[in-house]
C-alpha positions in Angstrom: -112.1 -68.5 -98.7 -111.7 -69.0 -102.4 -113.5 -71.8 -104.1 -110.2 -73.3 -105.5 -108.5 -73.4 -102.1 -111.6 -75.0 -100.5 -111.7 -77.6 -103.2 -108.0 -78.4 -102.7 -108.5 -78.8 -98.9 -111.5 -81.0 -99.4 -109.6 -83.1 -102.0 -106.8 -83.7 -99.6 -109.3 -84.6 -96.8 -111.0 -87.0 -99.2 -108.4 -89.6 -98.6 -109.3 -91.9 -95.6 -105.8 -91.9 -94.1 -105.4 -88.1 -94.4 -108.8 -87.5 -92.9 -107.9 -89.8 -90.0 -104.6 -88.0 -89.5 -106.4 -84.6 -89.5 -109.1 -85.8 -87.1 -106.5 -87.2 -84.8 -104.6 -83.9 -84.8 -107.9 -82.0 -84.1 -108.5 -84.3 -81.1 -105.0 -83.6 -79.8 -105.7 -79.9 -79.8 -103.4 -76.9 -80.3 -100.3 -78.8 -79.1 -100.7 -81.3 -81.9 -98.7 -84.6 -82.0 -95.3 -85.8 -83.0 -95.1 -87.8 -86.2 -94.1 -90.7 -84.1 -97.2 -90.4 -81.9 -99.4 -90.2 -85.1 -97.7 -93.3 -86.4 -98.3 -95.2 -83.1 -102.0 -94.2 -83.1 -102.6 -95.2 -86.8 -100.1 -98.0 -87.3 -99.0 -96.8 -90.7 -95.4 -97.0 -92.0 -93.4 -93.8 -91.6 -93.0 -93.3 -95.4 -96.7 -93.6 -95.9 -97.5 -91.2 -93.1 -94.9 -88.7 -94.4 -96.6 -88.8 -97.8 -100.1 -88.1 -96.4 -98.9 -85.4 -93.9 -97.1 -83.7 -96.8 -100.4 -83.4 -98.6 -102.1 -81.8 -95.6 -99.2 -79.4 -95.1 -99.2 -78.5 -98.8 -102.8 -77.0 -98.5 -102.2 -75.5 -95.1 -104.4 -77.7 -93.0 -101.4 -78.9 -90.9 -98.2 -77.2 -89.9 -95.0 -78.9 -88.9 -92.4 -77.7 -86.5 -89.1 -79.3 -85.5 -88.5 -79.6 -81.8 -85.0 -81.0 -81.6 -85.3 -84.5 -83.0 -89.1 -84.5 -82.9 -91.3 -83.3 -85.8 -94.5 -82.0 -84.4 -97.7 -81.6 -86.5 -100.4 -79.2 -85.5 -103.8 -78.7 -87.1 -104.6 -75.3 -88.6 -107.7 -74.5 -86.6 -108.4 -71.1 -88.3 -108.3 -72.7 -91.7 -110.5 -75.6 -90.6 -113.0 -73.0 -89.2 -112.8 -71.1 -92.5 -113.4 -74.2 -94.5 -116.4 -75.2 -92.4 -117.7 -71.6 -92.6 -117.3 -71.7 -96.4 -119.4 -74.9 -96.6 -122.1 -73.6 -94.4 -122.2 -69.8 -95.2 -125.1 -70.0 -97.6 -127.0 -72.7 -95.8 -130.7 -72.7 -96.6 -130.6 -69.5 -98.7 -132.6 -71.2 -101.4 -135.1 -72.9 -99.0 -137.7 -70.2 -99.4 -136.9 -69.3 -103.0 -139.4 -70.5 -105.6 -138.1 -73.4 -107.7 -137.2 -72.5 -111.3 -139.3 -74.3 -113.9 -137.5 -77.0 -115.8 -138.1 -75.2 -119.1 -136.3 -72.1 -117.8 -133.2 -74.2 -117.0 -132.9 -75.6 -120.5 
């Protein structure tokens, strides 16, 4: 995953409403939820929800599919896994490295 895409995904998830929407969709699983069901769960106005979902769709964290009159939102699990992997891929690699002296950093 590229740093810029990771940063954009994290930026979009940095909003409490968008993070709540995404977590709700993850809880719903691969079938996702209709926009109406998301709205019922969260109690946000349709226009506000549409705005927040659009941000998540824009970075690829959520996909939308029309099923007749219903607009279904699904989380992008591969991208979520990639983002988590990006954040943890170098976990603890500096744990055993000697610390650089302050004078060398200047």
